[in-house]
C-alpha positions as CSV (number, residue, x, y, z in Angstrom):
1,M,0.0,0.0,0.0
2,R,2.9,2.3,0.8
3,R,4.4,1.8,-2.7
4,F,1.1,2.6,-4.3
5,A,0.8,5.8,-2.4
6,F,4.4,6.7,-3.2
7,V,3.8,6.2,-6.9
8,I,0.7,8.3,-6.9
9,A,2.5,11.1,-5.0
10,L,5.4,11.0,-7.5
11,L,3.0,11.2,-10.5
12,A,1.1,14.1,-8.9
13,G,4.4,15.9,-8.3
14,L,5.4,15.5,-11.9
15,A,2.0,16.6,-13.1
16,L,2.1,19.7,-11.0
17,A,5.7,20.6,-11.9
18,P,5.9,23.7,-14.1
19,A,6.4,23.1,-17.8
20,S,9.4,25.5,-17.8
21,A,11.3,23.2,-15.5
22,L,11.3,20.6,-18.2
23,A,12.3,22.8,-21.1
24,A,15.4,24.8,-21.9
25,T,15.7,28.2,-20.2
26,P,15.9,31.0,-22.8
27,V,18.9,33.3,-22.1
28,G,20.7,36.1,-23.9
29,Y,23.6,35.3,-26.2
30,P,26.3,37.0,-24.0
31,Q,25.2,35.0,-21.0
32,L,25.3,31.8,-22.9
33,L,28.7,32.6,-24.4
34,Q,30.1,33.1,-21.0
35,Q,29.0,29.7,-20.0
36,V,30.4,28.2,-23.2
37,R,33.8,29.7,-22.3
38,S,33.9,28.6,-18.7
39,G,30.8,26.8,-17.5
40,P,30.3,23.1,-16.5
41,L,28.9,21.9,-19.9
42,I,28.4,18.4,-21.1
43,R,27.0,19.0,-24.6
44,A,25.7,21.5,-27.0
45,I,23.1,21.3,-29.8
46,I,23.4,23.7,-32.7
47,N,20.4,24.3,-34.9
48,R,21.6,26.0,-38.0
49,T,18.2,26.5,-39.6
50,R,16.8,28.4,-36.6
51,G,20.1,30.0,-35.7
52,D,20.1,28.9,-32.0
53,I,22.3,26.9,-29.7
54,E,21.2,24.8,-26.7
55,I,23.7,23.9,-24.0
56,K,23.3,21.3,-21.3
57,F,25.0,21.5,-17.9
58,R,26.3,18.8,-15.6
59,D,23.3,19.3,-13.4
60,L,21.1,18.5,-16.5
61,S,19.6,21.9,-16.8
62,E,19.5,23.5,-20.2
63,W,19.9,26.9,-21.7
64,E,19.0,28.1,-25.1
65,A,19.9,31.3,-27.0
66,F,19.9,32.6,-30.6
67,Y,23.3,33.4,-31.8
68,P,24.1,36.3,-34.2
69,R,24.7,35.6,-37.9
70,G,28.3,34.4,-38.5
71,A,28.9,33.3,-34.9
72,Q,28.6,29.6,-35.4
73,P,32.2,28.9,-36.4
74,M,33.4,30.7,-33.3
75,L,31.0,28.7,-31.1
76,Q,32.1,25.5,-32.7
77,R,35.8,26.3,-32.1
78,L,35.2,27.2,-28.4
79,L,33.2,24.0,-27.8
80,H,35.9,21.9,-29.6
81,E,38.7,23.5,-27.6
82,R,36.8,22.6,-24.4
83,H,36.1,19.0,-25.6
84,I,32.4,19.5,-25.3
85,R,30.2,17.2,-27.4
86,V,28.5,19.1,-30.2
87,I,25.3,17.8,-31.9
88,F,23.9,19.4,-35.0
89,A,20.1,19.4,-35.3
90,S,18.9,17.9,-38.5
91,R,17.1,20.0,-41.1
92,P,13.4,19.6,-41.2
93,R,12.4,17.4,-44.1
94,G,9.6,18.3,-46.5
95,A,6.5,16.2,-46.9
96,R,7.6,12.9,-48.4
97,A,6.7,12.6,-52.0
98,R,5.1,9.4,-53.2
99,P,7.6,7.3,-55.0
100,A,7.4,7.5,-58.8
101,A,5.4,4.8,-60.5
102,V,7.6,2.0,-61.6
103,H,7.1,1.0,-65.1
104,H,8.3,-2.6,-65.7
105,H,9.4,-2.1,-69.3
106,L,11.6,-5.1,-69.3
107,R,8.8,-7.3,-68.1
108,Y,6.6,-6.1,-70.9
109,I,9.4,-6.7,-73.5
110,A,10.0,-10.2,-72.1
111,A,6.3,-11.0,-72.2
112,A,6.1,-9.8,-75.8
113,V,9.1,-11.9,-76.8
114,L,7.7,-15.0,-75.1
115,A,4.3,-14.5,-76.8
116,A,6.0,-14.1,-80.2
117,L,8.0,-17.3,-79.7
118,A,4.9,-19.1,-78.6
119,L,3.1,-17.9,-81.8
120,I,6.0,-18.9,-84.0
121,G,6.2,-22.3,-82.2
122,A,2.4,-22.9,-82.6
123,A,2.5,-21.9,-86.3
124,A,5.5,-24.2,-87.0
125,F,3.7,-27.0,-85.2
126,L,0.5,-26.6,-87.2
127,Y,2.5,-26.2,-90.5
128,S,4.5,-29.3,-89.9
129,R,1.4,-31.2,-88.9
130,R,-0.4,-30.1,-92.0
131,R,2.5,-31.1,-94.2
132,G,2.8,-34.4,-92.5
133,S,-0.9,-35.2,-93.0
134,G,-0.6,-34.1,-96.7
135,R,2.2,-36.6,-97.2
136,E,0.3,-39.4,-95.6
137,R,-2.7,-38.6,-97.9
138,A,-0.4,-38.5,-100.9
139,G,1.1,-41.9,-99.9
140,A,-2.3,-43.4,-99.3
141,V,-3.6,-42.2,-102.7
142,Q,-0.5,-43.6,-104.4
143,R,-0.9,-47.0,-102.8
144,R,-4.3,-47.5,-104.3
């Protein structure tokens, strides 16, 4: 019973926690830059399309700031010098286009060739059968 009460209290505490505690704290670029230079960071995420950087501290809190245009190479160099892991956010992908219809041209060509061979074979069979029956008739007529 105690475990059940503990689980319910834990879930209620998480539900009542402010949403901002779970998200990155927005800060100004100079403040973030100071932390990049000397703070206890464990990783950084650079989003090139939005032009922002998110840093994560050892206590697992996160800060986010928009960097000025052209500042990304300097940020990368600073993070690399401090041996901080850098992740680049992937670019958003457009809606996936349906794959192009596949036309099986080779299958159609192979089917046409097989059909032509079958017709030629059937015609040759009928022609040889007709010639053979004509010879038998000729032989039967000559025997009389």
